[in-house]
C-alpha positions in Angstrom: 195.9 18.0 171.0 195.8 14.3 170.3 199.1 12.5 169.4 199.1 11.2 165.8 199.5 7.5 165.2 203.0 6.0 165.3 203.6 6.0 161.5 203.0 9.7 161.4 205.2 10.4 164.5 208.0 8.9 162.5 207.3 11.5 159.7 207.5 14.3 162.2 210.7 12.9 163.8 212.3 12.7 160.4 211.4 16.3 159.8 212.7 17.3 163.2 209.3 18.5 164.3 207.2 17.8 167.4 204.6 15.2 166.6 201.6 17.6 166.8 202.9 20.0 164.1 202.3 17.8 161.1 198.8 16.3 161.3 197.7 14.2 158.3 194.1 14.8 157.4 191.9 12.6 155.2 190.1 14.4 152.4 186.7 13.6 153.9 183.4 14.9 152.5 183.6 17.8 155.0 187.0 18.8 153.7 185.9 18.5 150.1 182.7 20.6 150.7 184.6 23.3 152.6 187.3 23.4 149.8 184.6 23.8 147.1 182.9 26.5 149.1 185.9 28.7 149.9 185.4 30.8 146.7 181.6 31.0 146.8 180.9 31.2 150.5 184.0 33.2 151.7 185.4 34.9 148.6 188.7 33.1 148.9 190.0 32.3 145.4 192.6 29.4 145.5 193.9 26.8 143.2 192.1 23.4 143.8 194.9 21.7 145.8 195.5 24.8 147.8 191.8 24.8 148.7 192.0 21.2 149.9 195.1 22.1 152.1 193.4 25.1 153.6 190.1 23.2 154.2 192.0 20.3 155.8 193.8 22.7 158.2 190.4 24.3 159.2 188.7 20.9 159.7 191.7 19.7 161.8 191.4 22.8 164.0 194.7 24.4 163.1 195.3 27.9 164.3 198.2 28.5 161.8 199.0 27.5 158.3 202.7 27.5 157.5 203.6 27.9 153.9 206.8 27.8 152.0 205.4 29.7 148.9 207.8 32.6 149.4 207.0 36.2 149.9 207.2 36.8 146.2 204.2 34.5 145.6 201.4 37.0 146.3 199.3 35.9 143.3 195.6 36.4 143.7 195.0 32.6 143.7 197.8 31.6 146.1 197.4 30.9 149.8 199.8 33.7 150.7 198.0 36.1 148.4 194.7 35.3 150.2 196.3 35.3 153.7 194.2 38.2 155.1 190.9 36.8 153.8 191.7 33.3 155.1 192.4 34.7 158.6 189.4 37.0 158.6 186.9 34.5 157.2 188.2 31.2 158.6 190.3 32.2 161.7 193.4 30.5 160.2 196.6 32.5 160.4 198.8 32.1 157.2 202.5 32.6 157.7 205.9 31.8 156.3 207.8 29.4 158.4 210.0 32.2 159.8 206.9 34.0 161.1 205.2 31.2 163.0 203.8 31.8 166.4 202.9 28.2 167.0 206.1 26.3 166.4 208.3 26.1 169.5 211.5 28.3 169.4 213.7 25.2 169.4 212.4 24.1 166.1 212.6 27.4 164.2 215.2 28.2 161.6 215.8 31.4 159.6 216.5 29.4 156.5 215.1 26.2 155.2 218.5 24.7 154.6 221.1 26.5 156.8 224.7 26.1 155.9 225.5 24.1 159.1 222.5 21.7 158.4 
């Protein structure tokens, strides 16, 4: 995977993540069209901004979408609530941060803000 520009590497470093984990994606025409088509072409019903996030991840070639929505947010129009459809139709695995298979072990935490942070 290509290394992001220096200004984005700083963002990753400030978040204590490797530089290829957070990849900024411009909302291009392709992203917008995929976002609009998620509901009609794939039966994935998301809120508008969530549609753009998922479409951006697909266009960027992501294998996994890490969400902080929380397990209790299984609404029919949430990313987590559509996780099975997103993976089936788009090949994008949706997971909570604790369930990632892509993030190296050194960067994983059980809690977002551990007590010794």
